[in-house]
C-alpha positions as CSV (number, residue, x, y, z in Angstrom):
1,M,82.1,109.3,86.9
2,I,85.3,107.3,86.2
3,F,85.7,104.1,88.3
4,D,89.2,102.9,88.8
5,T,88.8,99.1,89.5
6,H,92.4,98.4,90.4
7,A,94.9,100.7,92.1
8,H,97.8,100.5,94.6
9,Y,97.7,103.8,96.5
10,D,99.3,102.0,99.5
11,D,102.5,102.0,97.4
12,K,105.4,104.0,98.8
13,Q,105.5,106.1,95.6
14,F,102.4,107.9,97.0
15,D,103.9,108.6,100.4
16,T,104.6,112.3,99.7
17,D,101.1,113.3,98.4
18,R,98.7,110.4,98.9
19,E,96.1,112.4,101.0
20,A,96.1,115.4,98.6
21,L,95.9,113.2,95.5
22,L,93.1,111.0,96.7
23,G,91.3,114.1,98.0
24,S,91.4,115.7,94.5
25,M,89.7,112.8,92.6
26,E,86.1,113.9,92.7
27,D,86.8,117.3,91.3
28,A,88.7,115.6,88.5
29,G,85.8,113.4,87.6
30,V,87.0,110.2,89.3
31,G,84.4,108.6,91.5
32,M,85.2,105.3,93.1
33,I,88.6,103.5,93.4
34,V,89.2,99.9,94.5
35,N,92.7,99.5,96.0
36,A,94.2,96.0,95.5
37,S,96.3,94.2,98.0
38,A,99.5,92.5,96.8
39,T,101.1,91.3,100.1
40,V,100.0,90.2,103.5
41,A,101.8,93.3,104.9
42,S,99.6,95.6,102.6
43,W,96.3,94.5,104.1
44,D,96.4,97.0,107.0
45,K,97.4,99.8,104.7
46,V,94.5,99.0,102.4
47,L,92.1,98.9,105.3
48,G,93.4,102.3,106.4
49,L,92.7,103.8,103.0
50,T,89.2,102.5,103.0
51,E,88.6,104.1,106.4
52,R,90.1,107.5,105.6
53,F,88.5,108.0,102.1
54,S,84.8,107.6,101.4
55,N,85.5,106.9,97.7
56,V,88.1,104.2,98.3
57,Y,87.2,100.5,98.6
58,G,89.6,97.6,99.0
59,M,90.5,94.1,98.0
60,V,92.3,91.6,100.2
61,G,94.4,88.9,98.7
62,V,98.0,88.0,97.9
63,H,99.8,88.4,94.6
64,P,101.4,85.2,93.2
65,D,104.9,86.7,93.6
66,E,104.2,87.0,97.4
67,V,102.3,83.7,98.3
68,G,105.4,82.4,100.1
69,A,104.3,84.6,103.0
70,L,100.9,82.9,103.3
71,N,100.0,80.4,105.9
72,E,96.9,79.2,107.6
73,E,96.9,81.9,110.2
74,C,97.1,84.6,107.6
75,F,94.5,82.9,105.5
76,A,92.1,82.9,108.5
77,R,92.7,86.6,108.9
78,M,92.0,87.1,105.2
79,E,88.6,85.6,105.7
80,R,87.8,87.9,108.6
81,L,88.9,91.0,106.6
82,L,86.8,90.0,103.6
83,R,83.7,90.3,105.8
84,R,84.3,94.0,106.3
85,E,81.8,96.3,104.5
86,K,84.3,98.2,102.3
87,I,86.4,95.2,101.4
88,V,84.7,94.2,98.2
89,A,86.8,91.5,96.5
90,V,89.6,88.9,96.8
91,G,92.6,90.3,95.0
92,E,94.9,90.5,93.4
93,I,95.4,86.8,93.1
94,G,96.6,84.5,90.3
95,L,99.7,83.3,88.6
96,D,102.9,85.0,87.5
97,Y,105.5,83.0,85.5
98,Y,107.4,86.0,84.3
99,W,109.2,86.8,87.6
100,D,109.0,83.2,88.9
101,K,109.5,84.4,92.5
102,Q,107.5,81.4,93.8
103,S,107.2,77.9,92.5
104,H,104.4,77.3,90.0
105,E,102.9,74.6,92.3
106,E,102.8,77.0,95.3
107,Q,101.3,79.7,93.1
108,K,98.6,77.3,91.9
109,Y,97.9,76.0,95.4
110,W,97.3,79.5,96.9
111,F,95.4,80.7,93.8
112,V,92.9,77.9,94.2
113,R,92.7,78.4,98.0
114,Q,91.9,82.1,97.5
115,L,89.3,81.3,94.8
116,E,87.7,78.8,97.1
117,L,87.5,81.4,99.8
118,A,85.9,83.9,97.4
119,R,83.3,81.4,96.5
120,K,82.6,80.6,100.1
121,L,82.0,84.2,100.9
122,D,80.3,85.0,97.6
123,V,82.7,87.9,96.7
124,P,84.3,88.6,93.3
125,V,87.9,88.1,92.4
126,N,90.5,90.2,90.7
127,I,93.0,88.0,88.7
128,H,96.6,88.7,87.9
129,S,98.0,86.5,85.1
130,R,101.4,87.0,83.4
131,E,103.0,84.5,81.1
132,A,100.6,81.9,82.6
133,A,97.7,82.0,80.1
134,A,97.0,78.2,79.9
135,D,97.3,77.4,83.6
136,T,95.2,80.4,84.6
137,M,92.4,79.4,82.2
138,E,92.6,75.8,83.3
139,I,92.3,76.7,87.0
140,L,89.5,79.2,86.4
141,K,87.5,76.8,84.3
142,V,87.5,74.4,87.2
143,H,87.6,76.6,90.3
144,G,86.2,79.9,89.0
145,R,83.2,78.9,87.0
146,G,80.1,80.9,87.8
147,M,82.1,83.5,89.8
148,K,82.5,87.2,89.2
149,A,86.1,87.9,88.0
150,I,88.1,90.6,86.4
151,I,91.1,89.6,84.4
152,H,93.3,92.5,85.5
153,C,95.7,94.2,83.1
154,Y,94.7,91.9,80.3
155,S,97.7,90.9,78.1
156,Y,96.7,87.8,76.2
157,S,95.0,87.1,72.9
158,R,91.7,88.3,71.6
159,E,90.5,84.7,71.4
160,M,91.2,84.0,75.1
161,A,89.5,87.3,76.1
162,E,86.4,86.2,74.1
163,E,86.5,82.9,76.1
164,Y,86.6,84.8,79.4
165,V,83.7,86.9,78.2
166,R,81.7,83.7,77.5
167,M,82.6,82.7,81.1
168,G,80.9,85.9,82.3
169,Y,84.2,87.6,83.2
170,L,85.2,91.3,82.8
171,I,88.4,92.4,81.2
172,G,90.5,95.1,82.9
173,V,91.9,97.7,80.5
174,G,94.4,100.3,81.5
175,G,97.3,102.4,80.1
176,V,98.6,99.8,77.7
177,V,95.7,100.4,75.4
178,T,97.2,103.8,74.6
179,F,100.7,102.4,73.8
180,K,101.9,102.2,70.2
181,N,102.9,98.6,70.8
182,G,99.6,97.8,72.5
183,K,98.2,96.2,69.4
184,R,97.0,93.0,71.0
185,L,95.0,94.8,73.7
186,K,93.5,97.1,71.1
187,E,92.4,94.1,69.1
188,T,90.8,92.6,72.3
189,V,89.0,95.9,73.1
190,A,87.6,96.0,69.5
191,A,86.4,92.4,69.7
192,I,84.6,92.2,73.1
193,P,81.5,94.1,74.2
194,L,81.9,97.3,76.2
195,A,79.7,95.6,78.8
196,N,82.6,93.3,79.6
197,I,85.2,96.1,80.0
198,V,86.3,98.0,83.1
199,L,88.8,100.8,83.5
200,E,91.9,100.3,85.8
201,T,95.2,102.0,86.4
202,D,97.4,99.5,88.3
203,C,98.9,102.7,89.6
204,P,101.6,103.7,90.3
205,Y,102.4,101.5,87.3
206,L,101.5,101.5,83.6
207,A,100.7,105.2,83.0
208,P,99.1,105.8,79.6
209,E,100.5,107.9,76.8
210,P,101.6,110.8,77.1
211,Y,102.8,109.9,80.6
212,R,104.2,106.5,79.9
213,G,107.1,105.7,82.2
214,K,106.0,108.2,84.9
215,R,104.0,107.6,88.1
216,N,100.4,106.7,87.2
217,S,97.2,107.7,89.0
218,S,93.5,107.5,88.5
219,L,93.7,111.1,87.1
220,N,95.1,109.6,83.9
221,L,92.1,107.4,83.2
222,P,90.5,109.8,80.7
223,Y,93.3,108.9,78.3
224,V,92.3,105.2,78.6
225,A,88.6,106.0,78.2
226,R,89.5,108.1,75.1
227,A,91.5,105.3,73.5
228,I,88.7,102.8,74.1
229,A,86.1,105.2,72.7
230,G,88.2,105.6,69.5
231,I,88.5,101.8,69.1
232,K,84.8,101.2,69.8
233,N,83.6,104.3,67.8
234,V,81.6,105.6,70.7
235,S,81.9,108.7,72.9
236,E,84.3,109.0,75.8
237,E,81.3,109.8,78.0
238,E,79.7,106.5,76.9
239,V,82.8,104.5,77.8
240,I,83.0,106.1,81.3
241,R,79.2,105.6,81.9
242,V,79.2,101.9,80.9
243,T,82.4,101.0,82.6
244,E,81.3,102.6,85.8
245,E,78.0,100.7,85.7
246,N,80.0,97.5,85.0
247,A,82.3,98.1,88.0
248,K,79.5,99.0,90.4
249,E,77.6,95.9,89.5
250,F,80.7,93.7,89.8
251,Y,81.8,95.0,93.2
252,G,78.3,95.4,94.5
253,I,78.7,99.1,95.3
C-alpha cells in the first residue's frame, strides 16, 4: 500500500474533515502515514493523531523557521517524546534560507542539536532544506554521517541527490515531480535508484497535477507514483511496493 512519509494532518486546513479523511485512507490504498512536527506547539497535536489513528505515526522536531521557540526545557521534552512507541523520527528539522525567519546561526545550532539527539536515541531524521544546499550538506557530512535520513521535498541538483544516496540517505518525492516546471526533480528521480526514493505529500501543501494549488492529501499520492513510474519505466505498482518497503525499513515500522 502507499506509504506517505511526510504529512501535516495537524494543520488547520484539515479541521473540518480530518477524522473522516484519515478514516478513508485504507479503502483508498493508503497504508501508513507519518505526520511531521513543525513547531513546539504542534507536538501534542501530532501525539493525538498517533493515538487516535492506528495508521498514523509521528515525528517530533522543530522546523528551521520555528527554532526561536526552542529552549532547553523544550529540548528535554522532545527527548522524552521521542521515546514513545509511535514517534518514529526527529523531524522536520534543517535549514531554510528562503524565508529567513531565524538567523542562519540559530538555525544551524538547533539543526545540529536535533541531529545529535537523533543519534543519541538511534532514530532517523527527516530533513527540510530550502535555499541552503551547501550548508545542509556540510552539516550532514559532519553530524549526520551513518544516520538514517530522508531529504524531504527534494529540490536541489541531481548531482547533490547522488551524493546523498552515496551517504545512504533517501530522497523524498512528492507532487512537484508531476509539475511541468519540475524538470530538476524529474532528472533526479531518473538518476537515483528506486531503492532510495520514498513518497511524501507535505500535505496540505504541494498537491500534484491535476490538483496543483488545492489542498493536498495522501489520497493524491497515486499521481506521484504514476509520474515516478513513467520516469523509471516501471509499473505504478512496483513504485508503490518498493517505496513502501523503503519507508517501513527507514522508520522501523
